[in-house]
C-alpha positions in Angstrom: -63.1 20.9 38.3 -60.5 19.4 35.5 -58.1 21.2 33.2 -55.8 20.4 30.5 -52.1 19.6 31.0 -51.3 22.6 28.6 -52.4 25.1 31.2 -50.4 23.1 34.1 -46.9 23.4 31.5 -45.0 26.7 30.5 -45.2 24.9 27.4 -45.6 27.7 25.1 -43.0 29.8 26.8 -40.5 27.4 26.2 -41.8 26.9 22.2 -41.3 30.8 21.7 -38.1 30.9 23.2 -36.9 28.3 20.9 -38.2 29.2 18.0 -37.2 32.8 18.4 -33.7 31.1 19.1 -34.2 29.3 15.4 -35.5 31.9 13.5 -32.2 34.4 14.7 -29.7 31.4 14.0 -31.2 30.9 10.6 -31.1 34.7 10.0 -27.8 35.4 10.9 -26.4 32.1 9.3 -28.1 32.9 6.0 -26.4 36.4 5.8 -23.2 34.9 6.8 -23.2 32.6 3.8 -24.1 36.1 1.4 -21.5 37.5 2.9 -19.0 34.9 2.4 -20.4 33.9 -1.1 -19.7 37.7 -2.3 -16.4 37.5 -0.7 -15.1 34.5 -2.5 -16.7 35.5 -5.5 -14.4 39.0 -5.1 -11.3 36.5 -4.1 -11.7 34.5 -7.4 -12.5 37.1 -10.2 -9.0 38.8 -8.8 -7.0 35.3 -8.6 -8.6 34.1 -12.2 -7.3 37.4 -13.7 -3.8 37.0 -12.3 -3.3 33.6 -13.1 -4.8 33.9 -16.8 -2.3 37.5 -17.1 0.4 34.7 -16.0 -0.4 32.0 -18.6 -0.7 34.2 -21.0 2.8 36.1 -20.3 4.7 33.1 -20.1 3.2 31.2 -23.4 3.3 34.6 -25.0 7.0 34.4 -24.0 7.4 30.8 -25.2 5.9 31.5 -28.4 8.3 34.4 -29.2 11.2 33.0 -28.1 10.0 29.7 -30.5 9.5 32.3 -33.3 12.6 34.4 -32.7 14.9 30.7 -32.7 13.0 29.6 -35.9 13.3 32.6 -37.5 17.3 32.1 -37.4 17.1 29.1 -38.5 14.8 29.5 -41.3 16.8 32.7 -43.1 20.0 30.3 -42.4 21.7 32.6 -40.4 21.9 29.8 -37.9 22.4 26.2 -38.8 20.9 23.2 -37.0 24.0 21.6 -36.5 26.3 24.5 -35.7 26.7 23.9 -32.0 28.5 27.1 -30.7 25.9 29.6 -32.2 23.3 27.5 -31.3 24.4 27.2 -27.8 24.9 31.0 -27.3 21.1 31.5 -29.0 19.3 29.2 -26.8 21.0 30.3 -24.1 20.6 34.2 -24.4 16.8 32.9 -24.7 16.8 30.8 -21.8 18.2 34.1 -19.8 16.1 36.8 -21.7 12.7 35.1 -20.7 12.4 34.2 -17.0 9.3 31.9 -17.5 10.9 29.7 -19.6 12.6 26.4 -18.6 14.1 24.4 -21.7 14.7 25.4 -25.3 15.3 22.0 -26.9 16.0 20.4 -30.3 15.2 17.1 -32.0 16.7 15.6 -34.7 15.3 12.9 -37.0 18.1 10.9 -36.2 17.7 10.7 -32.6 20.1 13.4 -31.7 19.0 16.1 -29.0 20.3 19.4 -27.8 18.6 21.4 -25.3 19.3 24.3 -22.9 17.8 23.7 -19.3 17.8 26.6 -16.5 18.6 25.3 -12.8 16.1 27.6 -11.0 17.3 31.0 -11.0 21.1 30.4 -10.1 22.3 27.9 -12.7 22.1 26.8 -16.4 22.9 23.9 -17.9 23.6 22.4 -21.6 22.7 19.2 -22.9 23.6 16.9 -26.0 22.3 13.3 -26.4 23.6 11.3 -28.9 25.6 7.7 -29.4 29.5 7.7 -28.7 31.1 4.5 -29.4 27.5 2.8 -30.1 26.5 3.9 -26.3 23.7 6.6 -26.2 25.7 9.2 -24.0 24.4 12.8 -22.6 26.8 15.7 -22.2 26.3 18.4 -19.6 27.8 21.3 -19.4 26.7 23.2 -16.2 27.1 26.5 -15.5 26.3 29.1 -13.0 24.7 32.7 -13.3 26.5 35.2 -11.9 25.6 39.3 -12.4 25.7 39.9 -16.2 27.0 36.6 -17.2 27.4 33.2 -16.5 30.5 30.9 -15.5 31.4 27.3 -17.1 31.4 24.8 -13.9 32.0 21.1 -15.1 31.3 18.9 -17.8 30.1 15.3 -17.6 28.9 12.6 -19.4 26.2 9.8 -18.2 24.5 7.1 -20.1 20.5 7.9 -21.1 17.7 5.9 -22.2 16.0 9.0 -23.5 15.2 9.0 -27.0 13.4 12.5 -28.6 11.9 10.9 -31.6 9.7 8.5 -29.0 8.2 11.4 -27.4 4.7 12.2 -28.6 5.5 15.7 -28.7 8.3 15.3 -31.8 6.3 12.5 -33.2 3.1 14.8 -33.6 5.8 18.3 -34.4 7.8 16.2 -37.5 4.5 15.8 -39.1 2.7 19.1 -38.2 3.1 22.6 -40.5 2.2 24.6 -37.5 3.8 24.7 -34.0 1.2 23.6 -31.2 1.1 23.4 -27.8 1.8 19.7 -25.6 1.5 18.5 -22.4 4.7 16.5 -21.5 5.9 14.3 -18.5 9.5 12.6 -19.8 12.3 14.9 -20.1 15.9 14.1 -20.2 16.5 14.7 -16.4 13.3 12.4 -15.4 9.8 12.8 -14.9 8.8 16.8 -14.9 5.1 17.6 -15.8 5.7 20.3 -18.4 3.6 22.5 -21.1 5.7 22.8 -24.5 5.3 24.8 -27.5 6.8 22.9 -30.4 6.8 23.0 -34.0 8.7 21.7 -37.2 12.1 23.5 -38.6 12.0 23.6 -42.2 15.7 25.0 -44.4 14.6 25.3 -47.9 12.1 23.0 -47.6 13.6 20.3 -46.1 12.5 19.2 -43.0 15.4 19.5 -40.2 13.7 18.7 -36.8 11.8 20.0 -34.1 12.0 22.9 -31.8 10.8 22.9 -28.4 10.4 25.7 -25.9 9.2 24.2 -22.8 8.1 25.4 -19.3 7.6 23.2 -16.2 4.8 23.3 -14.5 7.1 24.1 -11.0 7.1 27.8 -12.5 3.3 28.0 -12.4 3.8 26.1 -8.7 6.1 29.3 -7.6 3.8 32.0 -9.2 0.7 30.4 -7.2 2.4 30.6 -4.0 2.6 34.4 -4.4 -1.0 34.6 -4.6 -3.1 35.8 -1.5 -6.2 33.5 -1.1 -7.8 35.2 2.0 -5.4 33.8 5.5 -5.3 30.0 4.4 -6.5 29.4 1.3 -4.8 28.3 -2.0 -4.9 28.2 -5.9 -4.5 25.2 -7.8 -4.0 24.5 -11.5 -5.9 20.9 -11.8 -6.1 18.8 -14.9 -8.8 17.1 -16.8 -8.7 13.8 -15.0 -8.0 15.3 -11.3 -4.1 15.2 -11.6 -2.4 18.1 -10.4 -0.9 20.9 -12.6 0.6 23.2 -10.3 0.1 23.9 -6.5 1.4 26.6 -4.4 4.9 26.5 -3.6 7.4 28.5 -3.3 10.3 26.6 -3.8 9.4 24.7 -6.4 11.8 25.5 -9.6 13.8 23.3 -12.1 15.6 21.6 -9.7 12.9 21.1 -6.5 9.7 19.4 -7.3 6.7 20.9 -6.1 5.2 19.8 -2.9 2.1 17.1 -3.1 1.4 17.2 0.1 -0.8 20.2 0.5 -4.0 19.9 2.8 -6.3 21.8 0.7 -5.1 20.0 -3.0 -7.5 16.5 -2.0 -10.5 19.6 -1.8 -9.7 20.8 -5.0 -9.0 17.4 -7.0 -12.6 16.2 -5.6 -14.3 19.4 -6.8 -12.9 19.2 -10.2 -14.2 15.5 -10.1 -17.3 15.8 -9.1 -18.1 18.9 -11.7 -17.0 17.1 -15.0 -19.9 18.8 -16.7 -17.2 21.8 -17.0 -15.3 19.8 -19.5 -16.4 19.0 -22.8 -18.1 22.5 -23.4 -17.0 25.6 -24.3 -18.0 27.4 -21.0 -15.8 29.7 -19.4 -17.6 30.6 -16.4 -16.5 30.1 -13.0 -18.2 27.0 -11.0 -18.9 27.9 -7.2 -19.7 24.5 -4.9 -19.3 23.8 -1.3 -17.2 20.8 -0.4 -17.4 19.2 3.3 -14.4 17.3 4.5 -13.2 16.3 8.0 -16.3 18.1 9.4 -14.7 21.0 7.5 -16.7 23.3 5.0 -14.8 24.7 2.3 -16.0 27.1 -0.6 -14.6 26.4 -4.2 -14.8 27.6 -7.1 -14.1 26.0 -10.3 -12.8 28.4 -13.6 -12.0 26.8 -16.9 -8.4 28.3 -18.1 -7.6 28.8 -21.6 -5.1 26.1 -22.0 -6.8 23.1 -22.7 -8.3 20.6 -20.2 -7.0 23.0 -17.5 -9.0 24.1 -14.9 -8.2 27.2 -11.8 -9.6 25.6 -8.3 -9.5 28.0 -5.7 -10.6 26.7 -2.1 -11.3 28.9 0.7 -12.4 27.5 4.2 -15.6 28.8 5.2 -14.4 29.4 8.7 -12.5 32.3 7.4 -15.7 33.9 6.5 -17.9 32.6 9.0 -15.5 32.2 12.1 -17.0 35.5 13.9 -20.3 35.5 12.8 -20.0 31.7 14.2 -18.8 33.0 17.5 -21.8 35.8 18.0 -24.3 33.0 17.5 -23.2 30.9 20.0 -22.8 33.8 22.5 -26.6 34.4 21.2 -27.0 31.1 21.9 -25.6 30.8 25.8 -28.1 33.8 26.5 -31.0 32.1 24.9 -29.6 28.4 26.8 -29.9 30.5 30.0 -33.4 31.9 29.6 -34.6 28.3 28.6 -33.0 27.1 31.6 -34.5 29.1 33.9 -38.1 28.8 32.2 -37.5 25.1 32.1 -36.7 25.1 35.9 -40.2 27.1 36.3 -42.0 24.4 34.4 -40.7 21.3 36.3 -41.6 23.1 39.4 -45.4 23.4 38.3 -45.0 20.1 36.5 -44.4 18.4 39.7 -46.9 20.0 41.5 -49.8 19.4 39.0 -48.4 16.1 36.7 -45.6 14.4 38.1 -47.6 12.6 41.4 -50.7 11.5 39.7 -48.3 10.5 36.7 -46.1 8.3 39.2 -49.7 6.3 40.0 -50.4 5.7 36.7 -47.0 4.2 35.7 -47.1 1.7 38.5 -50.1 0.7 36.9 -48.5 0.1 33.8 -45.9 -1.6 35.7 -49.0 -4.3 36.7 -49.6 -4.7 32.8 -46.1 -5.1 32.3 -45.9 -8.1 34.6 -49.2 -9.5 33.6 -50.6 -8.5 36.7 -53.7 -7.2 35.2 -56.1 -7.7 38.6 -54.4 -5.3 40.3 -54.8 -2.4 37.5 -57.2 0.2 39.0 -58.4 3.5 37.7 -56.5 6.7 39.5 -59.3 9.9 39.4 -57.3 13.2 38.7 -58.6 16.6 38.1 -56.3 16.0 34.8 -58.4 15.3 31.8 -55.8 14.0 30.0 -54.3 12.1 33.2 -57.8 10.8 33.5 -58.6 9.4 29.9 -55.1 7.8 30.2 -55.6 6.0 33.4 -59.3 4.5 31.9 -57.3 3.3 28.8 -54.9 1.4 30.6 -57.5 0.0 33.0 -59.2 -0.8 29.7 -56.4 -2.4 27.6 -55.6 -4.6 31.3 -59.2 -5.7 30.7 -58.4 -7.0 27.1 -55.1 -8.0 27.7 -56.6 -10.4 30.9 -57.9 -13.2 28.0 -54.2 -14.1 26.5 -53.2 -15.6 30.4 -54.4 -18.3 28.5 -51.1 -18.0 27.0 -48.0 -19.8 28.4 -45.4 -18.9 28.6 -45.2 -15.0 29.0 -42.9 -14.4 26.8 -45.1 -16.0 24.0 -47.8 -13.9 25.2 -45.9 -10.6 24.8 -44.9 -11.8 20.8 -48.7 -12.7 20.1 -49.7 -8.9 21.2 -47.0 -6.9 19.6 -48.1 -9.0 16.3 -51.0 -8.5 17.0 -52.9 -11.9 17.1 -56.4 -12.0 18.9 -56.7 -14.6 21.5 -59.5 -16.7 19.7 -59.2 -20.1 18.2 -58.2 -19.4 14.3 -54.6 -20.0 12.5 -53.0 -20.5 8.5 -51.1 -22.5 7.0 -47.3 -21.1 6.6 -44.2 -23.0 5.6 -42.1 -23.3 9.0 -39.4 -25.3 10.9 -40.1 -27.5 14.1 -37.5 -29.1 16.3 -38.5 -32.1 19.0 -35.3 -32.6 21.1 -35.3 -35.2 24.1 -32.9 -36.7 26.4 -31.4 -40.1 25.4 -32.7 -42.8 27.9 -34.5 -40.8 29.8 -36.9 -43.2 31.1 -34.4 -45.2 32.5 -32.9 -42.6 33.9 -36.0 -41.1 35.3 -37.2 -44.8 37.1 -33.2 -45.0 38.5 -33.3 -41.7 39.8 -36.8 -41.0 41.1 -38.1 -38.1 41.8 -34.0 -36.4 42.0 -34.4 -36.5 38.6 -36.2 -33.1 38.8 -32.9 -31.3 39.2 -31.3 -32.5 36.5 -34.6 -32.1 34.3 -35.2 -28.8 35.0 -31.1 -27.4 34.6 -31.6 -29.8 30.9 -34.6 -27.4 30.3 -33.6 -24.1 31.1 -30.5 -24.9 29.0 -32.8 -26.0 26.1 -35.3 -23.6 26.4 -32.5 -20.5 26.3 -30.6 -21.3 23.7 -34.0 -22.0 21.4 -34.9 -18.6 22.4 -31.7 -17.1 22.0 -31.3 -18.4 18.2 -35.4 -16.7 17.7 -37.4 -19.9 18.5 -40.8 -20.2 20.0 -41.6 -23.2 22.9 -44.5 -24.9 22.0 -44.2 -26.9 25.1 -42.7 -29.7 27.3 -43.9 -33.1 27.4 -42.0 -34.7 29.7 -38.0 -34.7 28.9 -38.8 -33.7 25.4 -38.8 -30.1 24.5 -41.1 -29.1 21.1 -40.5 -25.6 19.8 -40.8 -23.9 16.2 -39.4 -20.8 14.3 -40.9 -18.4 11.8 -44.0 -17.8 13.9 -45.8 -15.9 15.4 -42.9 -13.2 14.1 -42.0 -14.3 10.4 -38.4 -14.9 10.1 -37.1 -16.0 6.2 -34.3 -17.7 8.0 -36.5 -19.9 10.3 -34.9 -23.2 8.5 -30.9 -22.3 9.5 -31.9 -20.6 13.0 -33.5 -24.3 13.8 -29.9 -25.7 12.9 -27.9 -23.4 15.0 -30.3 -23.7 18.0 -29.9 -27.6 17.8 -26.0 -27.1 17.6 -25.8 -24.5 20.5 -28.1 -26.6 22.5 -25.5 -29.7 21.9 -22.6 -27.1 22.8 -24.4 -25.6 26.1 -25.4 -29.4 27.7 -22.0 -30.2 26.8 -20.4 -27.8 28.9 -23.4 -27.7 31.6 -21.1 -30.9 32.5 -24.8 -32.5 32.9 -24.3 -36.8 33.7 -26.8 -39.5 34.6 -26.4 -41.1 37.8 -23.7 -43.5 35.8 -21.5 -39.9 35.4 -22.2 -40.3 31.7 -22.4 -37.0 29.8 -26.3 -36.0 29.4 -27.1 -37.1 25.4 -29.8 -35.3 23.8 -31.6 -36.2 20.6 -32.7 -33.7 18.4 -35.3 -34.2 15.2 -35.9 -30.9 12.8 -38.1 -30.8 9.9 -39.6 -28.0 7.6 -42.6 -27.8 5.6 -45.9 -26.5 5.4 -48.1 -26.6 8.6 -51.1 -25.0 10.4 -49.8 -22.4 13.4 -52.5 -20.6 15.3 -54.8 -20.5 18.2 -55.8 -24.3 18.7 -57.9 -25.4 21.6 -61.4 -24.2 23.2 -62.8 -21.1 24.5 -61.4 -21.9 27.9 -57.8 -22.8 27.2 -56.1 -22.2 23.8 -52.5 -22.9 22.6 -50.8 -21.3 20.5 -48.9 -24.6 18.4 -48.3 -25.8 15.4 -49.9 -29.3 13.5 -49.3 -31.1 10.4 -47.7 -33.7 8.7 -44.5 -32.1 8.9 -44.8 -31.8 12.5 -45.1 -35.6 12.8 -41.9 -36.1 10.7 -39.8 -34.2 13.1 -41.1 -36.1 15.8 -40.4 -39.0 13.7 -36.4 -37.7 12.6 -35.9 -37.4 16.4 -36.6 -40.9 17.1 -34.6 -42.1 14.4 -31.6 -40.7 16.0 -32.3 -43.7 18.4 -31.5 -46.3 14.9 -29.1 -44.3 13.5 -27.0 -43.9 16.4 -26.7 -39.9 15.6 -28.0 -36.7 17.7 -29.6 -34.3 15.2 -31.4 -35.4 11.9 -32.7 -32.8 9.7 -35.5 -33.4 7.1 -34.4 -32.8 3.6 -36.7 -29.6 3.0 -34.7 -28.3 6.3 -31.8 -29.1 4.1 -32.8 -27.4 1.0 -33.7 -24.0 2.9 -30.6 -23.8 5.1 -28.6 -24.4 2.3 -24.5 -24.2 2.5 -24.9 -22.2 5.6 -24.9 -25.5 7.3 -22.5 -28.7 7.2 -24.5 -32.1 6.9 -24.3 -35.5 5.4 -26.9 -37.6 4.0 -28.3 -40.2 5.9 -30.4 -42.5 4.3 -33.9 -42.2 2.7 -36.7 -42.8 5.1 -40.1 -44.8 3.8 -42.7 -42.4 5.2 -46.7 -43.2 5.3 -47.8 -41.1 2.2 -45.1 -40.5 0.5 -43.6 -41.5 -2.7 -39.9 -42.3 -2.9 -39.4 -41.5 0.9 -38.1 -38.8 2.7 -34.1 -38.1 2.4 -32.9 -37.5 5.7 -29.5 -35.6 6.9 -27.1 -35.4 9.7 -26.0 -32.3 10.9 -22.4 -31.8 11.5 -22.3 -28.1 12.0 -22.2 -24.3 10.9 -20.4 -23.7 8.3 -20.3 -20.0 9.4 -18.6 -21.3 12.3 -15.6 -22.4 9.8 -16.8 -26.3 9.3 -16.0 -27.7 6.7 -17.2 -30.9 5.4 -14.6 -33.5 6.5 -13.6 -36.2 3.8 -15.5 -38.9 5.1 -18.6 -37.7 4.6 -18.0 -37.9 1.2 -17.0 -41.3 1.4 -20.2 -41.9 2.9 -22.7 -40.2 0.5 -20.6 -42.0 -2.7 -21.4 -45.3 -0.6 -24.7 -44.1 -0.7 -25.3 -43.5 -4.1 -23.3 -46.9 -4.9 -26.1 -48.4 -2.2 -28.8 -47.1 -4.5 -27.5 -48.0 -7.5 -27.8 -51.7 -6.2 -23.6 -51.6 -6.4 -23.6 -53.2 -2.9 -20.0 -54.6 -2.8 -19.1 -51.2 -4.1 -21.2 -49.8 -1.6 -19.7 -51.9 1.2 -16.3 -50.1 0.1 -17.3 -46.6 0.5 -18.6 -47.5 4.5 -15.8 -49.8 5.3 -13.7 -46.7 4.3 -15.2 -44.5 6.6 -15.2 -47.3 9.6 -11.4 -47.0 9.0 -12.0 -42.6 9.8 -14.6 -43.1 12.3 -14.3 -46.6 13.8 -17.7 -45.8 15.9 -19.9 -44.5 13.2 -23.2 -46.7 13.4 -24.6 -45.3 10.1 -22.0 -46.5 8.3 -21.3 -50.0 10.0 -25.7 -50.2 9.8 -25.5 -49.6 6.0 -22.9 -52.5 5.8 -24.9 -54.8 7.3 -28.2 -54.3 5.2 -25.6 -54.2 1.9 -24.5 -57.9 3.2 -28.3 -58.9 3.4 -29.0 -57.7 0.0 -25.9 -59.5 -1.0 -27.3 -62.7 0.5 -30.9 -62.1 -0.8 -31.2 -59.7 -3.4 -34.4 -56.9 -3.4 -36.8 -56.8 -6.0 -37.0 -55.1 -9.0 -39.1 -52.5 -7.4 -37.3 -51.7 -4.7 -36.7 -47.9 -4.0 -33.4 -47.7 -1.4 -35.5 -46.6 1.8 -35.8 -47.6 5.1 -39.4 -48.5 6.6 -40.5 -46.9 9.7 -43.0 -48.7 11.6 -45.3 -45.6 12.3 -46.5 -43.0 10.5 
């Protein structure tokens, strides 16, 4: 009798508990969100109403003060140049209107006069005019006492403030009616403010511009008095996200408002994200939710009547959701205890009915992993699913047994993962192939005899490790020669540069391994690399298959490995490899080899290094390639000069020495007119 796994465990119980927990959590969370949104809307309405009332009040005060002073000027009750009366009127307006920071007047000749509030306890009168050719600012400072003001001191200082250069003055002097302006530059420095400014005409003659100025610090002081939840805040932000006013109880005409407020970046980010609020006449509040540093915030943006200003109210969601989250956590703890209890019971049942048979099945999978396919057996079980699983593993082992024809085992694993079936066949693909062997191996093996085996084994281990590390597939070992290719069976668009890096890594690894021949000389390796179209796939018979590459590009790679002996180099790559690797490798062009079936020969390059490792082309490469260009242009004398300069830098450079000998020979016996500047190879 067989039973299903679903009857052996209490999965349904656990699933129902989890679903219930998730349902409760979602329900509570949605309720909390609805409550928080409703509360935020209520707070927002109250704050917006208070801010709009304050804005209306201070702008009305400013307009009223401007109208009162303007009437005195227009009716000629007060002349603009009457200093004493003007000071009295300006000070009176400044004291009568608590929201006003400045009352100022500018004349077309650049003269400027202003009454300036210094917080709630001080005032100053200032006048800007040239004195002995130097623009001076006269400042009379007063202290506010009960019902009056007391003069404290007068001082003079140089200033570069020019009222006629200010935008609010330039526009107002040309206007017919007063207007509101956003300004920053004031005689005392950069103080962001708003100004109600307009022209003053007396007997149809324009006298100058009267401005009533409110510094933004007054708004900051007002915002600090608002209660926005326990830890929220309200900000007035400009069109570009710049702060207009941030809550600061200490801000006034003396102290700038603080900019280091933690919720201010949240408000600015919200305004920048909601750019659609601007450019429209909508005054509708725009709620949104922002997350910063893992904390969520409820933000409401409301365009204000002052053009370009937005009221941003920021409240941490934790204020509303904190208690509900605490309740949810307690509920989740209780549910977790219930789940743990059910899990323990389910685990006990699973161990009795499932764990034992599964351990046996896992052992069979270990055999498959190690390709011990003959040891895989079917495991009988009363559970239908386990019996089917064991049968599937046995069937898989029979299918994989065919892949024992492939060596090495890591290639088999790759072929299995790529879904390549074990039967003859292949496809033509652009790949990169390399051949590497030990320089002077024949003589070395004759001298060492069977003592060559440990040396050869270490060498093959080192080279194989670097090839596989750089994504290569080892094709075969032929004595001391190692054939490998890149780009198959797994596709690799960087096969050319990976093959080059593998060759450089082999050089480094052999050098670090301190492998030496019987004379104590470091073991040298010669490597040839070539890229191109080649046939890759399962080559062989039904009895034995080899996943390999064949083709002209493969033969050329073998010839390039042999060419190292003639040129005295260690790594030579073909022109297709050079093109595919591009600027990621540092090379020098050695020569052009005449290869059977190739018109114009094959350009070959010596691999110098990897540019991503910081290798830069040394200067002698440019000298050698200049000599090569002169050689191909039949300027053999000029070529000798360049090659000789290479030898001055690298006295043992065999390619340069070989090219000098070749040029000397052509000087003595010039080549034919159809000479192609290629070096003939003895074999294909």
